[in-house]
N, C-alpha and C positions, 0 to 999 in steps of 0.2 A: 504493500500502500504504500501512499508518498502522499505526502505530507504538503503541503502552502508554506511557505512564508513568511514573513509582513512582511507586508504589501505601502512597499514602497518606494514611490518613481520617483518621489525627491525627499531623501534625507531632511533638508532641512522648511520639506510642509509637511505638516502633523493632520494637514486635513486628508491628507494620501496614505494615512497610514494603519493596521489594524495591530490592534494586541499578536506575536509573536509567538506562535502554538508550544504548550509544556513539553509535560513527559507522556508515552507512550497511553497509560494508561488511563489517559482527559483528550484522548482521538476520541469524534462524536462521527465518524464513519468509520463500517469497520468492514469486514471481510462480508459479516453478517448482514448488512444490507443486501450488498452484490448476491447474496446466498439466495437470498430474496424475490430477488428480480426475475433469476431464474430460473426458480422455482413456480413462479407467479407465472412465467411462461413457456414453461413447460406441464402447469395443471389447464391452466388456454385452452392449450392443443392435443393434451388427453383429455380436456372436460371435465375435468374435476375439480373439486374447492384448494385453493393453493394452503400452503400447510399457515398458522398462528405464527406472526412477525416473531421472531427469537435475537431480541436485541427490546435491550433495557428500555429505549427512547421512544421509544413507537411515535407514543402521543406528544414529543415536541415537534417544536418547527421548525424547518427551513428550506429556499431556493434549493430546489434540486436540476442535474440532469443527471439518465440515464443514457448510457450510453453502449451499442454492440456494436464488438467489432471481428474479422471472421480474420483466422487467421490458413486456410482453406490455402491461397494460395503465396504463401509464404514459397520462396527463392532466395539465396545468398543477395543480401543488400538492399530484402522487400524487408514491408515494414506491414505489419497489420492492417487491412482497410476499414474503410468506418464502412456498418452494416446500419446504422442506424445511432440518434441520438437527438432525442425533446428533451426539456422539463420548461419547468418553470418562478419565473420568479420573485414570484406569488409566496410565501411561507406558505407551507402546508406540513399534516404531521405528517411524520415521516413512512407511518406501515402506512396509510392512502393514496401518500403522494407513490411512494416507492409501487404499490401494485396499479396505482394508473398510469404512470412513465412507462413501467418498466413495456405495458402494452403497447404504449402507445405508442413509444418511440421505435419500439418492434416487428409493427402491423401498422405505422401510415404515416411513418418519415416518406414522406414525396417522394424522395430523388429514391425511392430501392422499393423494390418489391418485400411484401408481407412479406416477413424469416418462416421459414418452412419447419418439420420435425426433421426436414433430410438431415436441415445443418449444425444441430442440434450440436455436434461433435467436434464442427470447428471454431465456434461462437466464445469469447470470451465475453465477461459483462464489465460496467464501470460504474462506480457508485460516484457520483460527485457534490457533497454541498459548499456550499455557496456563502462566501459571508459579504454583509452588504455592497449595493454598488458607487464607485466615493467619481463623482467628473473629474477631470483633468481638463485642462488649458489647450493643451494640441493633441492632433491625434495620435502621436506621433511619443505621448510621455508617457510611458510605459515599456516594460521586462517583459521580451518572452520568455516564455517557462513558469512567472509568476503570476501574471494576471493574466486572467480571462477580459476580454474587450467586449464592447455591445456600441452599436451605433446606431443612430437615428437621423433623419432626417428629413425634408419635406421634398418630397417627389417634383424634379423643377419639368414636367411635363405635363401635370396635371392643374387645374385651378381649384382653391378651396384646399380642404388639409388634409387630404393624402398625407400617410408620415411612414415613413418605410424603415424597417428598422435588424438585426442581423449581433448573432453574437459569436463568440469564438470562445470557447474553454482556454482557459491557462496552456497544457499538452499541445493544443492544436498548432502554433504557429511554430515550435523546433521538432514537432511530426515530421511536417509537408515544407518543412530545410527551408520556411519564407521566413524574407524579408520583414518589419515592421511595416513599411508602405505595402507588399506584396501581399497582409494579411489582412489590412483598412482595402484597400483595394479587389481585397477578392470578399467579403463581408460585404461591401458596396452589390456586387454581384447575389451573394446569399441572398437581401436584403429583397430582388426583384428586380435592380434596377440594372438594364442587359446591357447598358451600352458604354463607348468609350471615357473614361474619368482617367484624369492625372490628379499632381502631388498638387497642388495648390488650384487648380482649376473651381469655380463655378459649386458642386456639387462637393469638391473637397472640403472646401469651406464653410457648407452650408451647416460639414454637420456635429451633429453631439456626439462623444464619446464618454462610457463611463467602467469606468476598471470596477475590476473586482476579486479576490484571492478563491481559492475552492481547497477543499479539503477530500480527499478520493481513495478508492476503493476500491480493487480490481480482485476479480477471480475468471479460472476459466472452464470449460464443460466438464477437464478430468479433477478439477475441484471440490466442485456441484455433486459432481457423483460421488467421492469420497467419503463425503460431509454428511451426506443424503443418505445412503449406505447406513450408515454409523449410529444417524440419526433416526435411521426406522429401525434399525437394530436393536435398538435403544429403546420406542418404543414396547416393540413387540416383549422386552422383558421384563 
C-alpha cells in the first residue's frame, strides 16, 4: 500500500499543506478496503450478496476513488493497463461508497467495456481515499506523484454556464510518464474538450485547478483469492 506524503506544493504557503501521515497503524485506507471491492464485484457477477465490510471505519466518510487495472497485457517494460476508474469528491460512508463505486468503476466507465468474469484473474483493485482539495494559483504549481489534480473551466464554444471538469489521481502522472504540462492537457481532453489547447492560450488561462492528496491501498486477484478462502474457512469453523 502506498501513502501520500504531505501536500506541499509551496512550503512557504500553509494553505497548500495537509498534515503528514504518521504510523502504519493510523492508516485510514488498507488492503481490506480493496479486498471488499473485489468481493462486491464478484458478488455482482455471481448474483449473490457481498460480504459484510471487513474494516472498522465503515461508517466514516471520505471522498474516494476505485480503480481497476489489468495485467494481462504485461510485457517487459510495460505497465498495468487501466480498466476503469471512477469516484466521488463528496465524502461518503466508506461501506456504501466502496460498494457503489466498485461496481460503477468496473461496469460504467464509458472509456471501457464492462468488466467480465473471465477477466478477474488478471485484475488488481486500488482504493484511494482523498484529502480535501486546495486551490493553486498556477496550473503547474503541483508535484507529480504527491498531488492529484482537479481542473474546471468554462467551455469556450458554448454560451451559458456549461463547465467542464476532470481529475487525475496523484499516481497517474508518473505512471504514464507525463510532464505536468502533458497531464493538464490530457485532463482538458478527458473533461470533454477535444480541440487543441496550448500552454498559455485562452483555455489554459481559464483553468481553475485544485490539488489533493490520497491514501491508497491495492490488492491483486491472487491476494483476494487467498484472503477469501481463509475468511470462508474461518466462517465454517
